[in-house]
C-alpha positions in Angstrom: -31.6 0.5 -15.2 -28.3 1.7 -13.8 -25.6 3.2 -16.1 -22.0 2.0 -16.1 -20.8 5.0 -14.1 -23.3 4.3 -11.3 -22.3 0.6 -11.3 -18.6 1.5 -11.1 -19.3 3.9 -8.2 -21.2 1.2 -6.3 -18.4 -1.3 -7.0 -15.8 1.2 -5.7 -17.8 1.8 -2.5 -18.1 -2.0 -1.9 -14.3 -2.3 -2.3 -13.4 0.6 0.0 -11.3 -0.3 3.1 -11.7 1.9 6.1 -9.1 2.5 8.8 -9.1 4.8 11.8 -8.4 7.9 9.7 -8.4 6.8 6.1 -10.5 5.4 3.4 -8.6 3.2 0.9 -10.6 3.0 -2.4 -10.0 2.1 -6.0 -8.4 4.9 -8.0 -10.6 6.9 -10.4 -9.9 9.0 -13.5 -10.5 12.2 -11.6 -7.7 11.4 -9.2 -5.1 11.7 -12.0 -4.0 15.3 -11.4 -3.5 15.1 -7.6 -1.9 11.6 -7.9 0.6 12.9 -10.5 1.5 15.9 -8.3 2.2 13.8 -5.3 4.3 11.2 -7.1 6.2 13.7 -9.2 7.9 14.8 -6.0 11.4 13.3 -6.4 11.6 12.4 -2.7 8.6 10.2 -3.2 9.4 8.9 -6.7 13.0 7.9 -6.0 11.7 5.3 -3.5 9.2 3.8 -5.9 11.2 1.7 -8.4 8.3 1.0 -10.7 7.4 4.6 -11.5 9.2 7.0 -13.8 10.4 10.5 -12.8 9.2 13.0 -13.9 5.7 11.5 -13.3 3.2 13.2 -15.5 -0.6 13.1 -15.6 -0.5 10.6 -18.5 1.5 8.3 -16.2 -1.1 8.7 -13.4 -3.9 7.9 -15.9 -2.1 4.8 -17.0 -1.5 3.7 -13.4 -5.2 4.3 -12.6 -6.4 2.2 -15.6 -4.1 -0.6 -14.5 -5.2 -0.3 -10.9 -8.9 -0.8 -11.9 -8.0 -4.0 -13.8 -8.1 -6.9 -11.3 -5.8 -8.9 -13.6 -3.1 -6.3 -12.8 -3.5 -6.5 -9.1 -5.3 -4.6 -6.4 -4.6 -0.9 -6.2 -6.0 1.6 -3.6 -5.5 5.3 -3.0 -5.7 6.5 0.6 -7.8 9.5 1.2 -8.6 11.3 4.5 -12.0 10.4 6.0 -12.2 14.1 7.0 -11.7 16.2 3.9 -11.0 13.6 1.2 -7.4 14.7 0.7 -5.2 12.2 -1.1 -2.5 11.0 1.4 -0.9 8.1 -0.5 -1.6 4.8 -2.3 -0.8 1.1 -2.2 -1.1 -2.0 -4.3 -0.4 -5.7 -4.1 -0.2 -7.9 -7.2 1.2 -11.3 -8.3 5.0 -11.2 -8.1 6.8 -11.3 -11.4 9.9 -12.7 -9.8 8.6 -14.8 -6.9 5.8 -17.2 -8.0 4.9 -18.0 -4.4 3.3 -14.6 -3.5 2.3 -11.0 -4.2 4.4 -7.9 -4.3 3.4 -5.1 -1.9 4.1 -1.4 -2.4 2.8 1.7 -0.6 3.8 5.4 -0.3 2.7 8.6 1.5 2.6 12.1 0.1 5.5 14.1 1.6 3.4 16.6 3.5 1.8 13.8 5.5 5.1 12.1 6.5 5.8 11.6 10.2 2.1 11.0 11.2 1.9 7.2 11.1 0.0 7.0 7.8 2.5 4.7 6.2 1.8 2.0 8.9 -2.0 2.6 8.6 -2.0 2.2 4.8 0.3 -0.9 5.0 -1.9 -2.5 7.7 -5.0 -2.1 5.6 -3.4 -3.3 2.4 -2.0 -6.3 4.1 -5.3 -7.2 5.7 -6.9 -6.9 2.3 -4.3 -9.1 0.6 -4.5 -11.9 3.2 -8.2 -11.5 3.9 -10.2 -10.6 0.8 -7.4 -11.4 -1.6 -6.5 -14.9 -0.4 -2.8 -14.3 -0.7 -0.4 -16.7 1.1 2.8 -14.6 1.1 3.6 -10.9 0.6 7.0 -9.6 -0.5 8.2 -6.0 -0.4 11.5 -4.5 -1.7 12.7 -1.5 0.2 15.6 0.8 -1.0 18.5 0.5 1.4 18.3 4.3 1.8 14.7 4.3 2.9 14.8 3.8 6.7 11.2 4.9 7.4 9.8 2.3 4.9 12.0 -0.4 6.5 10.6 0.5 10.0 7.0 0.3 8.7 7.7 -3.1 7.1 9.2 -4.5 10.3 6.3 -3.1 12.5 3.9 -4.9 10.1 5.6 -8.2 10.8 7.8 -8.5 7.6 11.0 -10.4 8.0 14.2 -9.6 6.2 15.1 -12.2 3.6 17.9 -11.0 1.5 19.4 -8.1 -0.5 19.6 -7.5 -4.2 19.5 -5.1 -7.1 16.4 -4.0 -9.0 15.8 -1.8 -12.0 14.5 1.5 -11.0 12.5 3.6 -13.6 12.8 6.7 -11.4 16.6 6.4 -10.9 17.1 5.2 -14.5 19.3 2.3 -13.4 19.7 -0.4 -10.9 19.5 0.3 -7.2 20.2 -1.8 -4.1 17.2 -3.0 -2.1 16.3 -5.2 0.9 13.7 -7.9 0.4 11.2 -8.6 3.2 8.5 -11.3 3.4 5.3 -11.7 5.4 3.6 -15.1 5.5 -0.1 -15.6 6.2 0.6 -17.6 9.3 2.6 -14.8 10.8 -0.1 -12.3 9.9 -2.7 -14.5 11.6 -0.6 -14.6 14.7 -0.2 -10.8 14.7 -3.9 -10.4 14.3 -4.6 -12.8 17.2 -2.1 -11.0 19.5 -3.9 -7.7 18.8 -7.4 -9.2 19.3 -8.9 -8.3 22.7 -11.6 -10.7 23.8 -14.6 -9.2 25.6 -16.7 -10.8 28.3 -19.4 -11.9 25.9 -16.8 -13.9 23.9 -16.8 -11.4 21.0 -13.5 -10.4 19.5 -12.4 -7.3 17.6 -9.7 -7.5 15.0 -7.0 -4.9 15.8 -3.3 -4.7 14.9 -1.1 -4.0 17.8 -1.0 -0.2 18.1 1.8 1.1 15.8 4.6 3.2 17.2 5.0 6.5 15.4 8.7 7.2 14.8 10.4 10.3 13.7 10.4 10.4 9.9 7.9 7.6 9.5 6.2 7.5 6.1 
């Protein structure tokens, strides 16, 4: 008979999403310290409107517990397939303000900026949302000062919709953002464009190769 920890570990492994360099898996309690250290960096936290700053271990533990609750949404942390280092995280969950879709958020730890990991994490999370999650529409809000995140959103097929103000826990006030949307039909087209067909009729799902830009996160 398996104990609960063993069942949770197996469940986590089944939900892991692999990319070229990363493994996106459900967050675990033992991730709290390194997660807190990465998000407590003000250059990271100030672009994440739903997290406080300072971001303490207790905040990380609360986020992990929410992230393991499917009613909250679908959270992943991104770790290196090489040494297991935490590079960032992402989630998508039912939107509180737009009933027709899910909200998407992702971030990369500062020491890994400029290496294309933001695009890699976003691609995997989008595929999960539209594929396994059955989502019809994804929304993301990008602070107007966050050019790298805007470039990632555009490369992933998101289309600009409008601007607005949102309450930011880290900034302790309202901040201007740009809203972007990606619909399932657009995602399906992008996947088809990046799907090379082989002589035997088999096809491999690939996103068009992302361009790495200076400062990309």
